[in-house]
C-alpha positions in Angstrom: -1.8 -10.8 -9.4 -4.4 -11.2 -12.1 -5.2 -8.4 -14.6 -8.7 -8.7 -16.0 -11.0 -6.6 -18.1 -12.6 -4.8 -15.1 -9.2 -3.7 -13.8 -8.1 -2.4 -17.2 -11.4 -0.4 -17.5 -10.8 1.2 -14.1 -7.1 2.0 -15.0 -8.2 3.5 -18.3 -10.7 5.7 -16.5 -8.3 6.8 -13.7 -4.8 6.8 -15.3 -5.9 7.6 -18.8 -6.5 11.3 -18.3 -3.0 11.6 -16.8 -1.2 9.7 -19.6 0.0 12.8 -21.5 1.6 14.7 -18.6 5.0 15.8 -19.8 6.8 15.9 -16.5 6.5 15.3 -12.8 3.5 17.5 -12.2 2.5 18.0 -8.6 -0.2 15.8 -7.1 -3.5 17.4 -6.2 -3.8 19.2 -2.9 -4.4 17.4 0.5 -7.8 15.6 0.7 -8.7 16.4 -2.9 -10.5 13.2 -3.5 -12.2 13.2 0.0 -13.5 16.7 -0.5 -14.8 15.9 -4.0 -16.6 12.7 -2.9 -18.0 14.3 0.3 -19.7 17.0 -1.8 -21.5 14.5 -4.0 -22.2 11.8 -1.4 -25.9 11.0 -0.9 -27.4 10.9 2.5 -27.8 7.1 2.4 -26.7 5.1 -0.6 -26.7 5.7 -4.3 -24.8 6.3 -7.5 -23.3 9.5 -8.8 -21.8 10.1 -12.3 -18.4 11.8 -12.2 -16.2 13.3 -15.0 -12.8 12.1 -16.1 -11.0 14.7 -13.9 -12.7 13.3 -10.8 -12.0 9.7 -11.8 -8.3 10.5 -12.2 -8.2 11.4 -8.5 -8.4 7.7 -7.7 -5.1 7.3 -9.6 -3.4 10.2 -8.0 -4.6 9.0 -4.6 -3.1 5.6 -5.3 0.2 7.1 -6.3 0.3 9.4 -3.3 -0.3 6.6 -0.8 2.2 4.3 -2.5 4.8 7.0 -2.2 3.9 7.2 1.5 4.5 3.5 1.6 7.9 3.7 0.1 8.9 6.6 2.4 7.6 4.6 5.5 9.7 1.6 4.4 12.8 3.7 4.3 12.0 5.1 7.8 11.5 1.6 9.1 14.8 0.3 7.7 16.6 3.4 9.1 15.2 2.6 12.6 16.1 -1.1 12.6 18.9 -0.8 15.1 18.0 2.3 17.1 14.3 1.5 17.7 13.0 -2.0 16.9 9.5 -1.0 18.1 9.2 2.0 15.7 10.9 0.0 12.9 8.1 -2.5 13.3 5.4 0.1 13.4 6.7 2.0 10.3 7.1 -1.3 8.5 3.5 -2.1 9.2 2.4 1.2 7.8 4.6 0.6 4.7 2.5 -2.5 4.2 -0.8 -0.8 4.9 -0.2 2.1 2.6 0.7 -0.4 -0.2 -2.5 -2.3 0.3 -4.5 0.9 0.4 -2.8 2.0 -2.9 -3.9 -1.2 -4.6 -7.5 -0.6 -3.3 -7.5 2.8 -4.9 -6.2 1.3 -8.1 -9.2 -1.1 -7.9 -11.5 1.9 -7.6 -12.2 1.9 -3.9 -12.1 4.8 -1.4 -13.4 5.1 2.2 -15.1 8.3 3.3 -14.4 8.2 7.0 -16.6 11.1 8.1 -19.5 10.1 5.9 -19.2 6.5 7.0 -19.4 5.3 3.4 -17.4 3.2 1.0 -17.1 4.4 -2.5 -16.5 2.3 -5.6 -15.7 3.7 -9.0 -17.3 1.8 -11.9 -17.3 2.1 -15.6 -20.6 1.6 -17.4 -20.9 2.3 -21.1 -18.3 5.0 -21.1 -19.7 6.7 -18.0 -17.8 6.9 -14.7 -20.0 6.1 -11.8 -19.2 6.4 -8.1 -21.3 3.9 -6.1 -21.8 4.9 -2.4 -22.5 2.3 0.2 -22.8 2.4 3.9 -19.6 1.3 5.7 -20.0 -1.7 8.0 -20.1 -0.8 11.7 -16.9 -1.3 13.6 -14.9 -1.7 10.4 -12.0 0.7 10.0 -9.7 1.3 7.0 -7.2 -1.3 8.4 -9.8 -3.9 7.8 -11.8 -2.5 4.9 -9.0 -1.9 2.4 -7.2 -5.1 3.2 -10.4 -7.2 2.8 -11.3 -5.5 -0.4 -7.9 -6.1 -1.9 -7.7 -9.7 -0.7 -11.2 -10.6 -2.1 -10.6 -8.9 -5.5 -10.0 -11.0 -8.6 -6.6 -9.2 -8.9 -5.2 -10.3 -5.5 -7.3 -13.2 -4.1 -4.7 -15.8 -5.1 -1.6 -13.8 -4.0 -0.5 -14.7 -0.5 1.5 -11.5 -0.2 -1.9 -9.8 0.4 -4.0 -10.9 3.4 -7.2 -9.9 5.2 -5.0 -8.5 8.1 -6.5 -10.7 10.8 -5.9 -9.0 14.1 -6.3 -12.2 16.1 -3.9 -14.5 14.3 -0.5 -15.3 15.7 0.9 -14.4 12.3 -0.6 -11.0 11.5 0.4 -7.5 10.4 -2.3 -5.8 12.4 -1.7 -7.8 15.6 2.0 -7.1 15.4 1.3 -3.3 15.1 -1.2 -3.4 18.0 1.3 -5.3 20.2 3.9 -2.6 19.6 1.4 0.2 20.3 -0.6 -1.1 23.2 1.1 -3.9 25.1 2.9 -3.3 28.3 6.4 -4.4 29.4 7.9 -4.7 25.9 11.4 -3.6 27.0 12.8 -3.2 23.5 14.8 0.0 24.1 18.4 -0.2 22.8 20.8 2.7 22.8 19.8 5.3 20.2 22.1 5.3 17.2 21.5 7.0 13.8 21.8 4.7 10.8 24.3 5.7 8.2 23.7 5.6 4.5 25.7 2.4 3.8 23.8 0.5 6.6 20.5 1.6 5.1 21.5 0.5 1.6 22.9 -2.8 2.8 19.8 -3.6 4.8 17.5 -3.0 1.8 19.8 -5.0 -0.5 19.6 -7.9 2.0 15.8 -7.7 2.1 15.5 -7.6 -1.6 17.5 -10.8 -2.1 15.5 -13.1 0.2 13.1 -15.6 -1.4 10.5 -17.6 0.5 7.9 -20.3 -0.1 5.1 -18.8 2.0 4.2 -15.2 2.9 6.4 -14.1 5.8 3.7 -12.6 8.0 5.0 -11.1 11.3 5.0 -13.5 14.2 3.8 -12.2 17.5 5.9 -14.8 19.3 9.0 -13.3 17.6 8.2 -9.6 18.3 9.4 -7.2 17.0 10.1 -9.6 14.1 11.5 -6.8 12.0 12.8 -9.0 9.2 9.4 -10.4 8.4 7.7 -7.0 8.8 10.2 -5.3 6.4 10.4 -8.2 4.0 6.6 -8.5 3.3 6.3 -4.7 3.2 9.0 -4.6 0.5 7.3 -7.2 -1.5 3.9 -5.4 -1.3 5.6 -2.2 -2.5 7.2 -4.0 -5.4 3.9 -5.8 -6.2 2.1 -2.5 -6.6 4.8 -1.2 -8.8 4.9 -4.3 -11.0 1.1 -4.2 -11.3 1.1 -0.7 -12.8 4.2 -1.5 -14.9 2.3 -4.5 -16.4 -0.9 -2.6 -17.0 0.2 0.9 -18.0 3.6 0.1 -19.6 5.9 2.9 -20.4 3.4 5.1 -22.2 1.7 6.6 -19.2 3.9 9.6 -18.5 2.3 10.3 -15.1 3.1 6.8 -13.8 6.6 6.9 -15.3 7.3 10.2 -13.5 6.5 8.7 -10.1 7.6 5.0 -10.3 11.1 5.9 -9.2 10.6 8.3 -6.3 13.5 10.8 -6.0 13.7 10.5 -2.2 14.4 6.7 -2.6 17.1 7.1 -5.2 20.3 5.4 -4.2 18.6 3.3 -1.5 16.2 1.0 -3.3 15.7 -0.2 -6.9 12.5 -2.1 -6.4 14.0 -5.3 -7.6 13.7 -8.9 -6.3 16.7 -11.2 -6.6 17.4 -14.8 -5.9 18.4 -15.2 -2.3 19.3 -17.7 0.4 15.7 -18.6 1.2 13.5 -18.5 4.3 16.0 -20.3 6.6 18.2 -17.2 6.4 15.8 -15.2 8.4 15.9 -14.8 12.2 14.4 -17.8 14.0 
């Protein structure tokens, strides 16, 4: 991932106002950023100047959705044996939420009801929200992934893709197959994963290394190992991006980078492993 001047400007605008929080203050209420942007959205397109408090909502939105990603990943891992289909679906959402978190860090937000895409920009010390019309037939599972992949920050990182729904190796197609295809017949006896099994599974995932991005293969459905492996790497990539750009001085980020609900299960580390051949074939 590449950190350029533009990214640092956006991070200063969004995370800067939160830097002095002394403890783990609660995040804003549900739909806070959506409500704020809907109130100022023009009928068509246009720019609106916002204050630092509004800009910081992009940061809190990014953290909230990343925490949702981590939580979804834990759910996916816990369902590995008892429900391969839902392990695959939750693993996909762990990936999607991480990608969306990166998009918010980059200053992007989709207003679904207004059919607009919002981009936060910094111009001569002013914070400006640019409102554009959203392309027809383009939902958030295409918009956010495309914005992230085409950004200077992530365009050279194979962990992030455009989420092509037609490719044989695709996050979105794998999720769609689980949701909508008939005759899957992946229904094992239901068993509840114990704590040790959950820890061992995450430890196993964290130690795998690979030469190419392990995108889920439709021919290997439910391909849970690839689904969970790439989701884990996207989660860690987001965390490392903020660690690199914000350091240890932003108290807001430091309060959230180790979610309490994940303590004892994952440490967000990547270790040398056995390589791609260790995965299911």
